[in-house]
C-alpha positions as CSV (number, residue, x, y, z in Angstrom):
1,M,0.0,0.0,0.0
2,T,2.6,2.5,1.1
3,D,6.3,2.6,1.7
4,L,6.2,5.0,4.7
5,A,8.5,3.8,7.5
6,V,7.3,3.7,11.1
7,G,8.0,7.1,12.8
8,T,7.7,9.1,9.6
9,P,5.9,12.5,10.3
10,V,2.7,12.7,8.3
11,C,-0.4,14.9,7.8
12,V,-3.8,13.2,7.7
13,W,-6.9,14.4,5.8
14,D,-9.5,15.8,8.2
15,Y,-12.9,15.4,6.6
16,Y,-14.6,17.6,9.1
17,R,-12.4,20.6,8.5
18,Q,-11.7,19.7,4.8
19,G,-8.0,20.1,5.2
20,W,-4.8,18.4,6.2
21,S,-4.0,18.0,9.9
22,E,-0.4,17.8,11.2
23,G,1.1,16.3,14.3
24,F,1.0,12.5,13.5
25,V,3.6,9.8,12.8
26,V,3.3,6.4,11.2
27,D,2.8,3.8,13.9
28,E,2.1,0.8,11.8
29,A,2.1,0.1,8.0
30,L,-0.5,-2.3,6.9
31,P,-1.4,-3.9,3.5
32,V,-4.6,-1.7,3.4
33,G,-3.2,1.5,4.8
34,V,-1.4,3.2,7.7
35,R,-2.2,3.5,11.4
36,V,-0.9,6.8,12.9
37,R,0.0,8.0,16.4
38,R,-0.8,11.5,17.6
39,L,2.3,13.4,18.7
40,S,0.3,15.5,21.2
41,D,-0.6,12.6,23.5
42,G,1.1,9.6,22.0
43,Q,-2.2,7.8,21.4
44,V,-2.7,5.6,18.4
45,V,-5.6,6.7,16.3
46,D,-8.3,3.9,16.0
47,R,-8.5,4.2,12.2
48,V,-6.5,3.0,9.2
49,F,-5.8,5.8,6.7
50,S,-5.5,5.0,3.0
51,G,-2.7,6.4,0.9
52,E,-5.0,9.2,-0.3
53,E,-5.6,10.3,3.2
54,I,-2.0,10.8,4.4
55,M,1.0,12.7,3.1
56,V,4.5,13.1,4.5
57,D,4.8,16.2,6.7
58,R,7.9,17.9,5.2
59,R,7.4,21.2,7.1
60,R,9.6,20.2,10.0
61,Q,12.6,19.4,7.8
62,Q,15.7,21.5,8.4
63,V,16.6,23.8,5.5
64,P,20.2,23.0,4.6
65,G,22.7,25.7,5.7
66,F,20.2,27.6,7.9
67,D,20.3,26.4,11.5
68,G,17.1,26.9,13.4
69,T,14.9,27.6,10.4
70,G,12.3,25.6,8.5
71,R,10.2,26.0,5.4
72,D,6.7,24.9,4.5
73,R,7.4,21.9,2.2
74,R,3.8,20.6,1.9
75,Q,2.8,19.9,-1.6
76,Q,0.8,22.7,-3.1
77,G,-2.3,21.5,-4.8
78,A,-2.2,18.1,-3.1
79,P,-5.2,16.0,-4.1
80,V,-8.2,16.1,-1.8
81,P,-9.4,12.6,-0.9
82,P,-13.0,11.7,-1.6
83,D,-15.4,11.9,1.4
84,P,-16.2,8.4,2.6
85,G,-19.6,9.5,3.8
86,P,-21.2,8.8,7.2
87,G,-19.3,6.4,9.4
88,G,-16.3,6.5,7.1
């Protein structure tokens, strides 16, 4: 399904806000998707996210040659996953 390693920082698609939410890392890679853990409290989210519902969070990567600075590296125009509907 995905080649994301455990511990990779990711953003997940938030259907309620209709946008990407940060503050997660890959906890488990499964054949059908990825299970993530919240950085804020260390809890594993009780949901498996498909490849369309996650993206690597590149914003916290260090800019080479500039100590202590970062740059927003999220993909502009990243595709919006389809709404799974009620109970999704």
